[in-house]
N, CA, C, O and CB atoms as a CASP TS submission, in Angstrom:
PFRMAT TS
TARGET T0000
AUTHOR 0000-0000-0000
METHOD Language model
MODEL 1
PARENT N/A
ATOM      1  N   UNK     1     -39.420  16.150  46.487  1.00  0.00           N
ATOM      2  CA  UNK     1     -40.316  17.152  45.934  1.00  0.00           C
ATOM      3  C   UNK     1     -40.607  16.799  44.485  1.00  0.00           C
ATOM      4  O   UNK     1     -39.696  16.537  43.699  1.00  0.00           O
ATOM      5  CB  UNK     1     -39.706  18.576  46.049  1.00  0.00           C
ATOM      6  N   UNK     2     -41.868  16.795  44.149  1.00  0.00           N
ATOM      7  CA  UNK     2     -42.298  16.505  42.783  1.00  0.00           C
ATOM      8  C   UNK     2     -42.710  17.813  42.111  1.00  0.00           C
ATOM      9  O   UNK     2     -43.326  18.673  42.741  1.00  0.00           O
ATOM     10  CB  UNK     2     -43.473  15.473  42.769  1.00  0.00           C
ATOM     11  N   UNK     3     -42.371  17.958  40.836  1.00  0.00           N
ATOM     12  CA  UNK     3     -42.780  19.147  40.095  1.00  0.00           C
ATOM     13  C   UNK     3     -43.529  18.735  38.837  1.00  0.00           C
ATOM     14  O   UNK     3     -43.272  17.685  38.249  1.00  0.00           O
ATOM     15  CB  UNK     3     -41.560  20.021  39.737  1.00  0.00           C
ATOM     16  N   UNK     4     -44.463  19.595  38.442  1.00  0.00           N
ATOM     17  CA  UNK     4     -45.264  19.387  37.236  1.00  0.00           C
ATOM     18  C   UNK     4     -45.344  20.709  36.486  1.00  0.00           C
ATOM     19  O   UNK     4     -45.460  21.769  37.101  1.00  0.00           O
ATOM     20  CB  UNK     4     -46.697  18.847  37.583  1.00  0.00           C
ATOM     21  N   UNK     5     -45.284  20.649  35.185  1.00  0.00           N
ATOM     22  CA  UNK     5     -45.515  21.814  34.333  1.00  0.00           C
ATOM     23  C   UNK     5     -46.965  21.743  33.880  1.00  0.00           C
ATOM     24  O   UNK     5     -47.398  20.743  33.308  1.00  0.00           O
ATOM     25  CB  UNK     5     -44.519  21.854  33.101  1.00  0.00           C
ATOM     26  N   UNK     6     -47.713  22.814  34.139  1.00  0.00           N
ATOM     27  CA  UNK     6     -49.129  22.825  33.790  1.00  0.00           C
ATOM     28  C   UNK     6     -49.510  24.150  33.152  1.00  0.00           C
ATOM     29  O   UNK     6     -48.749  25.117  33.172  1.00  0.00           O
ATOM     30  CB  UNK     6     -49.992  22.564  35.027  1.00  0.00           C
ATOM     31  N   UNK     7     -50.689  24.167  32.596  1.00  0.00           N
ATOM     32  CA  UNK     7     -51.291  25.394  32.097  1.00  0.00           C
ATOM     33  C   UNK     7     -52.730  25.406  32.606  1.00  0.00           C
ATOM     34  O   UNK     7     -53.485  24.461  32.380  1.00  0.00           O
ATOM     35  CB  UNK     7     -51.223  25.488  30.515  1.00  0.00           C
ATOM     36  N   UNK     8     -53.104  26.491  33.300  1.00  0.00           N
ATOM     37  CA  UNK     8     -54.451  26.641  33.850  1.00  0.00           C
ATOM     38  C   UNK     8     -55.224  27.700  33.089  1.00  0.00           C
ATOM     39  O   UNK     8     -54.654  28.670  32.590  1.00  0.00           O
ATOM     40  CB  UNK     8     -54.391  27.001  35.337  1.00  0.00           C
ATOM     41  N   UNK     9     -56.514  27.502  33.008  1.00  0.00           N
ATOM     42  CA  UNK     9     -57.421  28.525  32.484  1.00  0.00           C
ATOM     43  C   UNK     9     -58.123  29.155  33.678  1.00  0.00           C
ATOM     44  O   UNK     9     -58.188  28.550  34.747  1.00  0.00           O
ATOM     45  CB  UNK     9     -58.461  27.921  31.457  1.00  0.00           C
ATOM     46  N   UNK    10     -58.634  30.332  33.511  1.00  0.00           N
ATOM     47  CA  UNK    10     -59.313  31.043  34.586  1.00  0.00           C
ATOM     48  C   UNK    10     -60.442  30.205  35.178  1.00  0.00           C
ATOM     49  O   UNK    10     -60.658  30.218  36.389  1.00  0.00           O
ATOM     50  CB  UNK    10     -59.858  32.372  34.078  1.00  0.00           C
ATOM     51  N   UNK    11     -61.154  29.484  34.331  1.00  0.00           N
ATOM     52  CA  UNK    11     -62.272  28.651  34.790  1.00  0.00           C
ATOM     53  C   UNK    11     -61.817  27.484  35.669  1.00  0.00           C
ATOM     54  O   UNK    11     -62.621  26.937  36.423  1.00  0.00           O
ATOM     55  CB  UNK    11     -63.038  28.114  33.593  1.00  0.00           C
ATOM     56  N   UNK    12     -60.545  27.096  35.585  1.00  0.00           N
ATOM     57  CA  UNK    12     -60.025  25.946  36.322  1.00  0.00           C
ATOM     58  C   UNK    12     -59.454  26.299  37.692  1.00  0.00           C
ATOM     59  O   UNK    12     -59.212  25.406  38.503  1.00  0.00           O
ATOM     60  CB  UNK    12     -58.969  25.271  35.509  1.00  0.00           C
ATOM     61  N   UNK    13     -59.235  27.582  37.964  1.00  0.00           N
ATOM     62  CA  UNK    13     -58.514  27.993  39.162  1.00  0.00           C
ATOM     63  C   UNK    13     -59.226  27.564  40.445  1.00  0.00           C
ATOM     64  O   UNK    13     -58.582  27.017  41.340  1.00  0.00           O
ATOM     65  CB  UNK    13     -58.327  29.495  39.158  1.00  0.00           C
ATOM     66  N   UNK    14     -60.511  27.792  40.555  1.00  0.00           N
ATOM     67  CA  UNK    14     -61.234  27.450  41.784  1.00  0.00           C
ATOM     68  C   UNK    14     -61.158  25.949  42.075  1.00  0.00           C
ATOM     69  O   UNK    14     -60.923  25.544  43.213  1.00  0.00           O
ATOM     70  CB  UNK    14     -62.702  27.891  41.677  1.00  0.00           C
ATOM     71  N   UNK    15     -61.355  25.137  41.052  1.00  0.00           N
ATOM     72  CA  UNK    15     -61.288  23.679  41.221  1.00  0.00           C
ATOM     73  C   UNK    15     -59.862  23.236  41.570  1.00  0.00           C
ATOM     74  O   UNK    15     -59.679  22.340  42.394  1.00  0.00           O
ATOM     75  CB  UNK    15     -61.767  22.964  39.935  1.00  0.00           C
ATOM     76  N   UNK    16     -58.855  23.858  40.950  1.00  0.00           N
ATOM     77  CA  UNK    16     -57.462  23.532  41.239  1.00  0.00           C
ATOM     78  C   UNK    16     -57.125  23.832  42.694  1.00  0.00           C
ATOM     79  O   UNK    16     -56.528  23.001  43.378  1.00  0.00           O
ATOM     80  CB  UNK    16     -56.525  24.308  40.308  1.00  0.00           C
ATOM     81  N   UNK    17     -57.505  25.013  43.172  1.00  0.00           N
ATOM     82  CA  UNK    17     -57.225  25.403  44.559  1.00  0.00           C
ATOM     83  C   UNK    17     -57.945  24.463  45.529  1.00  0.00           C
ATOM     84  O   UNK    17     -57.378  24.084  46.554  1.00  0.00           O
ATOM     85  CB  UNK    17     -57.657  26.872  44.813  1.00  0.00           C
ATOM     86  N   UNK    18     -59.162  24.092  45.222  1.00  0.00           N
ATOM     87  CA  UNK    18     -59.905  23.154  46.073  1.00  0.00           C
ATOM     88  C   UNK    18     -59.216  21.798  46.143  1.00  0.00           C
ATOM     89  O   UNK    18     -59.137  21.200  47.216  1.00  0.00           O
ATOM     90  CB  UNK    18     -61.334  22.982  45.555  1.00  0.00           C
ATOM     91  N   UNK    19     -58.718  21.308  45.017  1.00  0.00           N
ATOM     92  CA  UNK    19     -58.009  20.026  44.996  1.00  0.00           C
ATOM     93  C   UNK    19     -56.705  20.118  45.789  1.00  0.00           C
ATOM     94  O   UNK    19     -56.353  19.183  46.508  1.00  0.00           O
ATOM     95  CB  UNK    19     -57.719  19.592  43.544  1.00  0.00           C
ATOM     96  N   UNK    20     -55.995  21.226  45.666  1.00  0.00           N
ATOM     97  CA  UNK    20     -54.746  21.410  46.408  1.00  0.00           C
ATOM     98  C   UNK    20     -55.015  21.502  47.908  1.00  0.00           C
ATOM     99  O   UNK    20     -54.233  20.993  48.710  1.00  0.00           O
ATOM    100  CB  UNK    20     -54.012  22.673  45.924  1.00  0.00           C
ATOM    101  N   UNK    21     -56.100  22.138  48.284  1.00  0.00           N
ATOM    102  CA  UNK    21     -56.422  22.324  49.700  1.00  0.00           C
ATOM    103  C   UNK    21     -56.721  21.000  50.400  1.00  0.00           C
ATOM    104  O   UNK    21     -56.608  20.918  51.623  1.00  0.00           O
ATOM    105  CB  UNK    21     -57.612  23.259  49.844  1.00  0.00           C
ATOM    106  N   UNK    22     -57.093  19.978  49.662  1.00  0.00           N
ATOM    107  CA  UNK    22     -57.383  18.666  50.250  1.00  0.00           C
ATOM    108  C   UNK    22     -56.114  17.916  50.646  1.00  0.00           C
ATOM    109  O   UNK    22     -56.184  16.931  51.381  1.00  0.00           O
ATOM    110  CB  UNK    22     -58.188  17.826  49.275  1.00  0.00           C
ATOM    111  N   UNK    23     -54.959  18.369  50.167  1.00  0.00           N
ATOM    112  CA  UNK    23     -53.690  17.699  50.464  1.00  0.00           C
ATOM    113  C   UNK    23     -53.138  18.218  51.793  1.00  0.00           C
ATOM    114  O   UNK    23     -53.297  19.393  52.125  1.00  0.00           O
ATOM    115  CB  UNK    23     -52.658  17.924  49.314  1.00  0.00           C
ATOM    116  N   UNK    24     -52.494  17.335  52.541  1.00  0.00           N
ATOM    117  CA  UNK    24     -51.965  17.712  53.848  1.00  0.00           C
ATOM    118  C   UNK    24     -50.478  18.091  53.805  1.00  0.00           C
ATOM    119  O   UNK    24     -49.788  18.010  54.821  1.00  0.00           O
ATOM    120  CB  UNK    24     -52.171  16.577  54.823  1.00  0.00           C
ATOM    121  N   UNK    25     -49.998  18.496  52.649  1.00  0.00           N
ATOM    122  CA  UNK    25     -48.619  18.935  52.482  1.00  0.00           C
ATOM    123  C   UNK    25     -48.610  20.235  51.694  1.00  0.00           C
ATOM    124  O   UNK    25     -49.617  20.619  51.099  1.00  0.00           O
ATOM    125  CB  UNK    25     -47.766  17.849  51.773  1.00  0.00           C
ATOM    126  N   UNK    26     -47.463  20.910  51.693  1.00  0.00           N
ATOM    127  CA  UNK    26     -47.343  22.189  50.996  1.00  0.00           C
ATOM    128  C   UNK    26     -47.279  21.982  49.481  1.00  0.00           C
ATOM    129  O   UNK    26     -46.627  21.067  48.979  1.00  0.00           O
ATOM    130  CB  UNK    26     -46.097  22.946  51.481  1.00  0.00           C
ATOM    131  N   UNK    27     -47.984  22.873  48.776  1.00  0.00           N
ATOM    132  CA  UNK    27     -47.958  22.879  47.318  1.00  0.00           C
ATOM    133  C   UNK    27     -47.755  24.329  46.885  1.00  0.00           C
ATOM    134  O   UNK    27     -48.516  25.215  47.275  1.00  0.00           O
ATOM    135  CB  UNK    27     -49.284  22.263  46.702  1.00  0.00           C
ATOM    136  N   UNK    28     -46.734  24.560  46.084  1.00  0.00           N
ATOM    137  CA  UNK    28     -46.459  25.890  45.547  1.00  0.00           C
ATOM    138  C   UNK    28     -46.692  25.871  44.051  1.00  0.00           C
ATOM    139  O   UNK    28     -46.539  24.842  43.394  1.00  0.00           O
ATOM    140  CB  UNK    28     -45.011  26.344  45.872  1.00  0.00           C
ATOM    141  N   UNK    29     -47.065  27.025  43.526  1.00  0.00           N
ATOM    142  CA  UNK    29     -47.229  27.168  42.076  1.00  0.00           C
ATOM    143  C   UNK    29     -46.452  28.418  41.673  1.00  0.00           C
ATOM    144  O   UNK    29     -46.534  29.447  42.343  1.00  0.00           O
ATOM    145  CB  UNK    29     -48.766  27.268  41.654  1.00  0.00           C
ATOM    146  N   UNK    30     -45.703  28.328  40.583  1.00  0.00           N
ATOM    147  CA  UNK    30     -44.803  29.432  40.251  1.00  0.00           C
ATOM    148  C   UNK    30     -44.585  29.551  38.745  1.00  0.00           C
ATOM    149  O   UNK    30     -44.872  28.640  37.968  1.00  0.00           O
ATOM    150  CB  UNK    30     -43.464  29.247  40.954  1.00  0.00           C
ATOM    151  N   UNK    31     -44.069  30.710  38.376  1.00  0.00           N
ATOM    152  CA  UNK    31     -43.473  30.931  37.065  1.00  0.00           C
ATOM    153  C   UNK    31     -42.474  32.057  37.239  1.00  0.00           C
ATOM    154  O   UNK    31     -42.684  32.970  38.038  1.00  0.00           O
ATOM    155  CB  UNK    31     -44.557  31.273  35.963  1.00  0.00           C
ATOM    156  N   UNK    32     -41.390  31.987  36.492  1.00  0.00           N
ATOM    157  CA  UNK    32     -40.264  32.918  36.650  1.00  0.00           C
ATOM    158  C   UNK    32     -39.880  33.010  38.115  1.00  0.00           C
ATOM    159  O   UNK    32     -39.504  31.996  38.704  1.00  0.00           O
ATOM    160  CB  UNK    32     -40.618  34.322  36.096  1.00  0.00           C
ATOM    161  N   UNK    33     -39.957  34.169  38.720  1.00  0.00           N
ATOM    162  CA  UNK    33     -39.572  34.336  40.126  1.00  0.00           C
ATOM    163  C   UNK    33     -40.768  34.476  41.050  1.00  0.00           C
ATOM    164  O   UNK    33     -40.591  34.709  42.246  1.00  0.00           O
ATOM    165  CB  UNK    33     -38.682  35.541  40.277  1.00  0.00           C
ATOM    166  N   UNK    34     -41.966  34.343  40.536  1.00  0.00           N
ATOM    167  CA  UNK    34     -43.187  34.465  41.337  1.00  0.00           C
ATOM    168  C   UNK    34     -43.592  33.093  41.868  1.00  0.00           C
ATOM    169  O   UNK    34     -43.824  32.163  41.095  1.00  0.00           O
ATOM    170  CB  UNK    34     -44.339  35.086  40.499  1.00  0.00           C
ATOM    171  N   UNK    35     -43.673  32.975  43.184  1.00  0.00           N
ATOM    172  CA  UNK    35     -44.068  31.726  43.830  1.00  0.00           C
ATOM    173  C   UNK    35     -45.206  32.028  44.795  1.00  0.00           C
ATOM    174  O   UNK    35     -45.100  32.935  45.621  1.00  0.00           O
ATOM    175  CB  UNK    35     -42.860  31.060  44.573  1.00  0.00           C
ATOM    176  N   UNK    36     -46.300  31.266  44.693  1.00  0.00           N
ATOM    177  CA  UNK    36     -47.438  31.451  45.590  1.00  0.00           C
ATOM    178  C   UNK    36     -47.898  30.098  46.126  1.00  0.00           C
ATOM    179  O   UNK    36     -47.589  29.051  45.557  1.00  0.00           O
ATOM    180  CB  UNK    36     -48.600  32.174  44.863  1.00  0.00           C
ATOM    181  N   UNK    37     -48.627  30.139  47.205  1.00  0.00           N
ATOM    182  CA  UNK    37     -49.228  28.950  47.789  1.00  0.00           C
ATOM    183  C   UNK    37     -50.365  28.496  46.881  1.00  0.00           C
ATOM    184  O   UNK    37     -51.270  29.280  46.593  1.00  0.00           O
ATOM    185  CB  UNK    37     -49.738  29.224  49.242  1.00  0.00           C
ATOM    186  N   UNK    38     -50.337  27.259  46.429  1.00  0.00           N
ATOM    187  CA  UNK    38     -51.364  26.757  45.511  1.00  0.00           C
ATOM    188  C   UNK    38     -52.720  26.608  46.192  1.00  0.00           C
ATOM    189  O   UNK    38     -53.728  26.388  45.521  1.00  0.00           O
ATOM    190  CB  UNK    38     -50.934  25.419  44.929  1.00  0.00           C
ATOM    191  N   UNK    39     -52.754  26.725  47.514  1.00  0.00           N
ATOM    192  CA  UNK    39     -54.010  26.612  48.256  1.00  0.00           C
ATOM    193  C   UNK    39     -54.672  27.979  48.448  1.00  0.00           C
ATOM    194  O   UNK    39     -55.710  28.084  49.101  1.00  0.00           O
ATOM    195  CB  UNK    39     -53.761  25.955  49.618  1.00  0.00           C
ATOM    196  N   UNK    40     -54.070  29.019  47.878  1.00  0.00           N
ATOM    197  CA  UNK    40     -54.580  30.385  47.983  1.00  0.00           C
ATOM    198  C   UNK    40     -55.181  30.817  46.647  1.00  0.00           C
ATOM    199  O   UNK    40     -54.462  30.978  45.661  1.00  0.00           O
ATOM    200  CB  UNK    40     -53.454  31.361  48.414  1.00  0.00           C
ATOM    201  N   UNK    41     -56.483  31.001  46.619  1.00  0.00           N
ATOM    202  CA  UNK    41     -57.134  31.388  45.359  1.00  0.00           C
ATOM    203  C   UNK    41     -56.671  32.774  44.914  1.00  0.00           C
ATOM    204  O   UNK    41     -56.503  33.017  43.719  1.00  0.00           O
ATOM    205  CB  UNK    41     -58.671  31.368  45.514  1.00  0.00           C
ATOM    206  N   UNK    42     -56.467  33.670  45.854  1.00  0.00           N
ATOM    207  CA  UNK    42     -55.995  35.008  45.493  1.00  0.00           C
ATOM    208  C   UNK    42     -54.579  34.941  44.931  1.00  0.00           C
ATOM    209  O   UNK    42     -54.255  35.636  43.968  1.00  0.00           O
ATOM    210  CB  UNK    42     -56.040  35.949  46.714  1.00  0.00           C
ATOM    211  N   UNK    43     -53.738  34.103  45.533  1.00  0.00           N
ATOM    212  CA  UNK    43     -52.378  33.942  45.032  1.00  0.00           C
ATOM    213  C   UNK    43     -52.349  33.391  43.621  1.00  0.00           C
ATOM    214  O   UNK    43     -51.626  33.900  42.765  1.00  0.00           O
ATOM    215  CB  UNK    43     -51.593  33.039  45.944  1.00  0.00           C
ATOM    216  N   UNK    44     -53.131  32.354  43.376  1.00  0.00           N
ATOM    217  CA  UNK    44     -53.146  31.734  42.046  1.00  0.00           C
ATOM    218  C   UNK    44     -53.734  32.691  41.009  1.00  0.00           C
ATOM    219  O   UNK    44     -53.238  32.771  39.885  1.00  0.00           O
ATOM    220  CB  UNK    44     -53.954  30.418  42.073  1.00  0.00           C
ATOM    221  N   UNK    45     -54.785  33.413  41.385  1.00  0.00           N
ATOM    222  CA  UNK    45     -55.369  34.379  40.451  1.00  0.00           C
ATOM    223  C   UNK    45     -54.413  35.534  40.153  1.00  0.00           C
ATOM    224  O   UNK    45     -54.541  36.190  39.119  1.00  0.00           O
ATOM    225  CB  UNK    45     -56.678  34.925  41.013  1.00  0.00           C
ATOM    226  N   UNK    46     -53.460  35.786  41.046  1.00  0.00           N
ATOM    227  CA  UNK    46     -52.475  36.843  40.827  1.00  0.00           C
ATOM    228  C   UNK    46     -51.397  36.470  39.831  1.00  0.00           C
ATOM    229  O   UNK    46     -50.644  37.333  39.378  1.00  0.00           O
ATOM    230  CB  UNK    46     -51.838  37.211  42.119  1.00  0.00           C
ATOM    231  N   UNK    47     -51.313  35.202  39.486  1.00  0.00           N
ATOM    232  CA  UNK    47     -50.318  34.757  38.507  1.00  0.00           C
ATOM    233  C   UNK    47     -50.811  35.024  37.090  1.00  0.00           C
ATOM    234  O   UNK    47     -52.012  35.149  36.849  1.00  0.00           O
ATOM    235  CB  UNK    47     -50.007  33.256  38.691  1.00  0.00           C
ATOM    236  N   UNK    48     -49.884  35.109  36.175  1.00  0.00           N
ATOM    237  CA  UNK    48     -50.217  35.258  34.757  1.00  0.00           C
ATOM    238  C   UNK    48     -50.570  33.874  34.219  1.00  0.00           C
ATOM    239  O   UNK    48     -49.681  33.056  33.981  1.00  0.00           O
ATOM    240  CB  UNK    48     -49.025  35.902  33.944  1.00  0.00           C
ATOM    241  N   UNK    49     -51.842  33.612  34.028  1.00  0.00           N
ATOM    242  CA  UNK    49     -52.290  32.290  33.604  1.00  0.00           C
ATOM    243  C   UNK    49     -51.974  31.996  32.145  1.00  0.00           C
ATOM    244  O   UNK    49     -52.250  30.896  31.668  1.00  0.00           O
ATOM    245  CB  UNK    49     -53.768  32.157  33.831  1.00  0.00           C
ATOM    246  N   UNK    50     -51.402  32.952  31.431  1.00  0.00           N
ATOM    247  CA  UNK    50     -50.961  32.712  30.058  1.00  0.00           C
ATOM    248  C   UNK    50     -49.595  32.031  30.032  1.00  0.00           C
ATOM    249  O   UNK    50     -49.151  31.558  28.986  1.00  0.00           O
ATOM    250  CB  UNK    50     -50.906  34.031  29.276  1.00  0.00           C
ATOM    251  N   UNK    51     -48.932  31.981  31.186  1.00  0.00           N
ATOM    252  CA  UNK    51     -47.607  31.378  31.298  1.00  0.00           C
ATOM    253  C   UNK    51     -47.718  29.889  31.616  1.00  0.00           C
ATOM    254  O   UNK    51     -48.747  29.421  32.103  1.00  0.00           O
ATOM    255  CB  UNK    51     -46.779  32.094  32.378  1.00  0.00           C
ATOM    256  N   UNK    52     -46.657  29.164  31.338  1.00  0.00           N
ATOM    257  CA  UNK    52     -46.552  27.777  31.803  1.00  0.00           C
ATOM    258  C   UNK    52     -46.185  27.845  33.276  1.00  0.00           C
ATOM    259  O   UNK    52     -45.219  28.508  33.653  1.00  0.00           O
ATOM    260  CB  UNK    52     -45.482  26.943  30.970  1.00  0.00           C
ATOM    261  N   UNK    53     -46.956  27.161  34.103  1.00  0.00           N
ATOM    262  CA  UNK    53     -46.781  27.210  35.546  1.00  0.00           C
ATOM    263  C   UNK    53     -46.099  25.937  36.037  1.00  0.00           C
ATOM    264  O   UNK    53     -46.276  24.863  35.463  1.00  0.00           O
ATOM    265  CB  UNK    53     -48.135  27.403  36.249  1.00  0.00           C
ATOM    266  N   UNK    54     -45.323  26.071  37.102  1.00  0.00           N
ATOM    267  CA  UNK    54     -44.664  24.934  37.722  1.00  0.00           C
ATOM    268  C   UNK    54     -45.302  24.685  39.078  1.00  0.00           C
ATOM    269  O   UNK    54     -45.342  25.582  39.921  1.00  0.00           O
ATOM    270  CB  UNK    54     -43.136  25.174  37.858  1.00  0.00           C
ATOM    271  N   UNK    55     -45.797  23.483  39.292  1.00  0.00           N
ATOM    272  CA  UNK    55     -46.389  23.096  40.569  1.00  0.00           C
ATOM    273  C   UNK    55     -45.385  22.219  41.295  1.00  0.00           C
ATOM    274  O   UNK    55     -44.945  21.200  40.764  1.00  0.00           O
ATOM    275  CB  UNK    55     -47.758  22.353  40.372  1.00  0.00           C
ATOM    276  N   UNK    56     -45.018  22.618  42.523  1.00  0.00           N
ATOM    277  CA  UNK    56     -44.079  21.864  43.351  1.00  0.00           C
ATOM    278  C   UNK    56     -44.819  21.302  44.553  1.00  0.00           C
ATOM    279  O   UNK    56     -45.388  22.049  45.349  1.00  0.00           O
ATOM    280  CB  UNK    56     -42.889  22.755  43.805  1.00  0.00           C
ATOM    281  N   UNK    57     -44.809  19.987  44.680  1.00  0.00           N
ATOM    282  CA  UNK    57     -45.504  19.301  45.770  1.00  0.00           C
ATOM    283  C   UNK    57     -44.476  18.745  46.745  1.00  0.00           C
ATOM    284  O   UNK    57     -43.525  18.079  46.337  1.00  0.00           O
ATOM    285  CB  UNK    57     -46.419  18.163  45.226  1.00  0.00           C
ATOM    286  N   UNK    58     -44.664  19.016  48.027  1.00  0.00           N
ATOM    287  CA  UNK    58     -43.775  18.508  49.062  1.00  0.00           C
ATOM    288  C   UNK    58     -44.341  17.247  49.698  1.00  0.00           C
ATOM    289  O   UNK    58     -44.142  17.011  50.890  1.00  0.00           O
ATOM    290  CB  UNK    58     -43.537  19.571  50.127  1.00  0.00           C
ATOM    291  N   UNK    59     -45.026  16.456  48.933  1.00  0.00           N
ATOM    292  CA  UNK    59     -45.624  15.205  49.381  1.00  0.00           C
ATOM    293  C   UNK    59     -46.276  14.532  48.196  1.00  0.00           C
ATOM    294  O   UNK    59     -46.130  14.970  47.055  1.00  0.00           O
ATOM    295  CB  UNK    59     -46.649  15.442  50.516  1.00  0.00           C
ATOM    296  N   UNK    60     -47.005  13.452  48.479  1.00  0.00           N
ATOM    297  CA  UNK    60     -47.650  12.708  47.392  1.00  0.00           C
ATOM    298  C   UNK    60     -49.078  12.361  47.786  1.00  0.00           C
ATOM    299  O   UNK    60     -49.332  11.894  48.896  1.00  0.00           O
ATOM    300  CB  UNK    60     -46.853  11.419  47.049  1.00  0.00           C
ATOM    301  N   UNK    61     -49.998  12.592  46.872  1.00  0.00           N
ATOM    302  CA  UNK    61     -51.392  12.197  47.034  1.00  0.00           C
ATOM    303  C   UNK    61     -51.860  11.697  45.674  1.00  0.00           C
ATOM    304  O   UNK    61     -51.838  12.444  44.695  1.00  0.00           O
ATOM    305  CB  UNK    61     -52.291  13.392  47.562  1.00  0.00           C
ATOM    306  N   UNK    62     -52.283  10.442  45.606  1.00  0.00           N
ATOM    307  CA  UNK    62     -52.632   9.846  44.311  1.00  0.00           C
ATOM    308  C   UNK    62     -53.807  10.553  43.647  1.00  0.00           C
ATOM    309  O   UNK    62     -53.832  10.683  42.424  1.00  0.00           O
ATOM    310  CB  UNK    62     -52.959   8.372  44.485  1.00  0.00           C
ATOM    311  N   UNK    63     -54.778  11.009  44.429  1.00  0.00           N
ATOM    312  CA  UNK    63     -55.924  11.727  43.850  1.00  0.00           C
ATOM    313  C   UNK    63     -55.486  13.058  43.242  1.00  0.00           C
ATOM    314  O   UNK    63     -55.949  13.428  42.164  1.00  0.00           O
ATOM    315  CB  UNK    63     -57.006  11.968  44.922  1.00  0.00           C
ATOM    316  N   UNK    64     -54.600  13.775  43.926  1.00  0.00           N
ATOM    317  CA  UNK    64     -54.114  15.055  43.400  1.00  0.00           C
ATOM    318  C   UNK    64     -53.280  14.822  42.149  1.00  0.00           C
ATOM    319  O   UNK    64     -53.376  15.591  41.192  1.00  0.00           O
ATOM    320  CB  UNK    64     -53.285  15.809  44.465  1.00  0.00           C
ATOM    321  N   UNK    65     -52.465  13.777  42.140  1.00  0.00           N
ATOM    322  CA  UNK    65     -51.664  13.465  40.958  1.00  0.00           C
ATOM    323  C   UNK    65     -52.561  13.165  39.760  1.00  0.00           C
ATOM    324  O   UNK    65     -52.285  13.606  38.645  1.00  0.00           O
ATOM    325  CB  UNK    65     -50.735  12.273  41.237  1.00  0.00           C
ATOM    326  N   UNK    66     -53.631  12.417  39.994  1.00  0.00           N
ATOM    327  CA  UNK    66     -54.583  12.108  38.928  1.00  0.00           C
ATOM    328  C   UNK    66     -55.236  13.392  38.420  1.00  0.00           C
ATOM    329  O   UNK    66     -55.407  13.576  37.215  1.00  0.00           O
ATOM    330  CB  UNK    66     -55.659  11.114  39.427  1.00  0.00           C
ATOM    331  N   UNK    67     -55.596  14.272  39.344  1.00  0.00           N
ATOM    332  CA  UNK    67     -56.196  15.557  38.981  1.00  0.00           C
ATOM    333  C   UNK    67     -55.219  16.397  38.160  1.00  0.00           C
ATOM    334  O   UNK    67     -55.603  17.001  37.159  1.00  0.00           O
ATOM    335  CB  UNK    67     -56.629  16.326  40.244  1.00  0.00           C
ATOM    336  N   UNK    68     -53.948  16.432  38.590  1.00  0.00           N
ATOM    337  CA  UNK    68     -52.926  17.236  37.903  1.00  0.00           C
ATOM    338  C   UNK    68     -52.705  16.778  36.465  1.00  0.00           C
ATOM    339  O   UNK    68     -52.332  17.583  35.612  1.00  0.00           O
ATOM    340  CB  UNK    68     -51.609  17.172  38.666  1.00  0.00           C
ATOM    341  N   UNK    69     -52.927  15.517  36.191  1.00  0.00           N
ATOM    342  CA  UNK    69     -52.695  15.008  34.838  1.00  0.00           C
ATOM    343  C   UNK    69     -53.593  15.690  33.799  1.00  0.00           C
ATOM    344  O   UNK    69     -53.272  15.687  32.610  1.00  0.00           O
ATOM    345  CB  UNK    69     -52.924  13.501  34.806  1.00  0.00           C
ATOM    346  N   UNK    70     -54.701  16.268  34.233  1.00  0.00           N
ATOM    347  CA  UNK    70     -55.594  17.004  33.318  1.00  0.00           C
ATOM    348  C   UNK    70     -54.934  18.248  32.746  1.00  0.00           C
ATOM    349  O   UNK    70     -55.271  18.681  31.644  1.00  0.00           O
ATOM    350  CB  UNK    70     -56.876  17.400  34.036  1.00  0.00           C
ATOM    351  N   UNK    71     -53.995  18.825  33.491  1.00  0.00           N
ATOM    352  CA  UNK    71     -53.382  20.091  33.103  1.00  0.00           C
ATOM    353  C   UNK    71     -51.939  19.943  32.658  1.00  0.00           C
ATOM    354  O   UNK    71     -51.314  20.927  32.262  1.00  0.00           O
ATOM    355  CB  UNK    71     -53.453  21.056  34.241  1.00  0.00           C
ATOM    356  N   UNK    72     -51.404  18.753  32.714  1.00  0.00           N
ATOM    357  CA  UNK    72     -49.990  18.515  32.435  1.00  0.00           C
ATOM    358  C   UNK    72     -49.638  18.845  30.992  1.00  0.00           C
ATOM    359  O   UNK    72     -50.425  18.634  30.069  1.00  0.00           O
ATOM    360  CB  UNK    72     -49.632  17.069  32.736  1.00  0.00           C
ATOM    361  N   UNK    73     -48.439  19.366  30.832  1.00  0.00           N
ATOM    362  CA  UNK    73     -47.896  19.653  29.504  1.00  0.00           C
ATOM    363  C   UNK    73     -46.845  18.625  29.171  1.00  0.00           C
ATOM    364  O   UNK    73     -46.124  18.175  30.061  1.00  0.00           O
ATOM    365  CB  UNK    73     -47.306  21.079  29.431  1.00  0.00           C
ATOM    366  N   UNK    74     -46.739  18.250  27.942  1.00  0.00           N
ATOM    367  CA  UNK    74     -45.686  17.343  27.501  1.00  0.00           C
ATOM    368  C   UNK    74     -44.393  18.123  27.427  1.00  0.00           C
ATOM    369  O   UNK    74     -44.315  19.140  26.739  1.00  0.00           O
ATOM    370  CB  UNK    74     -46.026  16.693  26.128  1.00  0.00           C
ATOM    371  N   UNK    75     -43.394  17.659  28.123  1.00  0.00           N
ATOM    372  CA  UNK    75     -42.095  18.364  28.145  1.00  0.00           C
ATOM    373  C   UNK    75     -41.036  17.534  27.475  1.00  0.00           C
ATOM    374  O   UNK    75     -39.882  17.954  27.394  1.00  0.00           O
ATOM    375  CB  UNK    75     -41.667  18.692  29.582  1.00  0.00           C
TER
END
């Protein structure tokens, strides 16, 4: 399982969900104790986008990884 720390803006949510939906493995997005399916626009919009979010991928897709690098935070 790969994890990434990201920060999303409201304008990025639709594109993020679309990119996640193209992957054939499970992707979760979370902060604190809230975990939602990253392929669900309603779930992602329900998160506090002011928080640092953790994306957990149960597989690997090079295009999605490249896309995720746009939102990555330096840790």
